[in-house]
TIGULUM-806828 format. One record per residue (C-alpha): x, y negated, z. Coordinates in steps of 0.25 Angstrom, whole numbers, plus 5000, padded with zeros to 4 digits. Example, Ala and Ser with C-alpha at 12.3 -4.5 7.8 and 13.67 -1.06 7.14 Angstrom:
! residues 2
504950185031
505550045029
This chain:
! residues 433
552845304744
552845224757
551845114759
552544984759
552544914772
551744794773
552144674782
551244574789
551644434793
551444374807
550244294802
549544414796
549744494808
549244384817
547944384809
547844534808
547944554824
547144424826
548244354834
548944224833
550344214827
550744164841
550244294847
550944374837
552244304840
552044334855
551844484851
553144484844
553844414856
553244524865
553544634856
552044674854
552144654839
553544634833
553644594818
554644644809
555444574799
555044574784
556144644776
556144544765
556044404772
556244444787
554944374791
554044434803
553144544798
552344654804
551944794798
550744884799
551444974810
551544844818
550144804817
549344934817
549644944832
548644824834
547144854833
546844744822
548044804814
547644944816
546244904811
546744834798
547744944794
546645054797
545444984791
544245044785
544144924775
544245004762
543245104766
542244994771
542444914758
541745024750
540445004758
539244994750
537744984754
536945104751
535745014748
535544864747
535444804760
534744674761
535144554769
534844414773
535944304775
535744184784
536644064786
537244114773
538143994770
538944004757
538744164757
540044214763
539344314772
538244344761
539344374750
540044464759
538844544763
538344544749
539744604745
539544714755
538144744749
537044664756
535944604748
535544474753
534044444751
534144304758
535244204762
534944084770
535843954771
535443814775
536643754768
536243704754
537643724747
537943854754
536543904748
536943854734
538243924735
537544064738
536444034727
537544004717
538344124719
537244224722
535944174714
535244304718
535344274733
534144214740
534744104746
533844014755
534343874758
533543844770
533543834785
533543974791
532343934800
531443924788
531644064783
530744184787
531444314788
530244404791
530044444776
531344504776
531044604788
531244744783
531844704770
533244664774
534344744780
535344634785
535344494789
536644404791
537044264794
538044174800
537144104810
537843974816
538243984830
537343894839
537243884854
535943924860
535043864872
535143944885
533943874891
533144004889
533244134897
533244244886
534144174876
533544264866
532944244852
531944134856
533044054863
533944034851
532943954843
533543834836
534843904833
535243974820
535544104827
534044104830
533744094815
534644214812
534044294823
532644254818
533044304804
533544434811
532244454819
531344424806
532144504796
532544624805
533744664797
534444794801
535744724804
536144574805
537444504804
537744374811
539044294808
539644184816
540944114821
541744184831
541444064841
540044124843
540644234852
540944124862
539944014858
539343954870
540144044879
539544164872
538144134876
537744114861
538244254857
537544314869
536244244865
536444294850
536644444856
535344434864
534544384852
535044494844
534644594854
533244524855
533144544840
533344694841
534744704836
535944764841
537144674840
538544734836
539544664845
539944534837
541344534831
542244424826
542844474812
544044404807
543944384792
545444404790
545244554793
544144564782
544844524769
544744374772
545944284772
545444194783
545544194798
544044184800
543244244811
541744274811
540844334821
539844444816
538644494823
537944624818
536644654823
535944794820
534444814823
534244894835
533545014828
534845034820
535944984830
535945114838
536145204825
537145114817
538445044820
539044924813
540544944810
541344814809
542144804796
543644854795
544744744792
545444734779
546844794779
547544664779
547444514782
547144424770
547944294768
547544154762
548444204750
547444314748
546344214747
546944114738
547844204729
547544324720
547544454728
546744544737
545544444738
545444374725
545944404711
546544264708
547044144715
545944054721
545243974710
545443824710
544343744717
543943614724
544443584738
544643474748
545843384748
546643324759
546843174761
548243124757
548843114770
548343244776
548943314764
550243254766
550243304780
549743444777
550843454766
551843474778
551043594784
551543734780
550743854776
550043904789
550443784796
549743674803
549943534809
551043574819
551843614806
551843464802
552943364806
552643304820
552343164814
551343234804
550743314815
550443184823
549843114811
548943234807
548443274821
548343134827
547843144841
547743294840
549243304840
549343284855
548243384859
548343524863
548043644854
548643694841
547543644831
548143744821
547043714811
547543564809
548443544796
548343694794
548843744781
548443884777
549443994773
549444094762
550044194771
548944194782
547344204781
546644064780
546244004793
544744004795
544043914785
543243794790
542143724783
543143614778
544543644773
545143514777
544643494791
545843444800
545543534811
545543664802
546443634791
546443734779
547543684770
548043764758
549243844760
550043774749
549343654744
549043544754
547443544753
546243614759
545843754753
544943734741
543543794740
543943914733
545143934743
544143924754
543144024748
544244124746
544744114760
543244154763
543344264753
542244204744
542444254730
542944154720
541544154712
540744114725
540443964722
540143864733
539143754731
539143614737
540143504740
541543544742
541443524757
540143614757
540943724750
542043724760
540943724771
540243844765
541543924763
542043884777
540743934784
540644064776
540944204781
542144264773
541544344762
542544464764
542244464779
540744464776
540944584766
541644664777
540544644787
539544674776
540244804773
540144844787
538644804787
538344884775
538945004781
538044984793
536844974784
537245094776
537245174789
535845124792
535345154778
535845294777
535245324791
533945264787
533945344774
534245474781
533145454791
532145424780
532545544771
531445634767
531445744756
531445634746
532245504750
531645374746
532545284738
532945154745
532145044739
532744904736
531944794742
531344674735
531444534741
530644414738
530544314749
């Protein structure tokens, strides 16, 4: 039997190829990528044969995702998580096989969220500057954390470890220096690449060299390629201790075989076995709701009648720029826009595709691929903030599997080198800090 041909909409193709819809249209006009007509409704569609000619399409249709999904740790690998937030990164890493022995976070509600969902985790609600990581030296394998991006002072000449005091990256680097993990993972926003004209990242690279680690070339990963129905991007930095870096290479995760849509987050299907549960959520003021009622799925303020455009945008109506996040309604047939810390901010609207309201807490959590049983603590605004700041769980899971494969390689080589006539069993460590 012939495989049924799958069709991809222009919106899906734009996300798959990481281009705008406007660029896709220009490609159509120039003949670079010409769509077909769907046999049922005559809408524009693309096929696998159209897309495999482009590198992102080729990678997606020839992915190692399924093979990588079966990755399992050959022993327990122990980790520390810093700036842990509500646990998005930690949960994905746990799912991949890491055993967290310490998680640090300064936000009280986020700590309570982690403690509530994982009572066995050692969650430290404290300023990272107060934590001594030296007792973990030789006892952990891995350290991770999404340190906040801060500018550094360039008064000094070396711009190394001592010159970044007072920043949170200094505390992250101090933890690496004291705990001496085999590998570390730093996570940040895409903007770090160009922060302060690139000097911030240059300093970070120099500090990592000073610490005795080899940095894998940083890479921005788009969550939409890793079974996350959201157009979110995160920058990842992987550092390997110098004594290991010459022998072992880190391989970035392969993409999933398709782009998931908001429908996949909110409805029963590939991600969740049921529709999204009912939960609390913010509401719009009466007049704002009346205006947003006129915005179609996938639309924004320019889809309003002109009189409503002027009323809603006020002085911004006459300024340059698209301001595409304003009065924005999501669509079931596209991935969600990147979630922010609040779902009803005028500059970054995230309106439900059918009902005129912000996404609820559980809808927010599903877009970030948190499981439905992951409970968030604190006020409603705090819950939105925790979810909006999180690393999507499935993205963290994909990164975690790649890291576990690296650790498996290191462990297998270590065991081979230490084998004698009677190999010694790998001992599990006891932690009491």
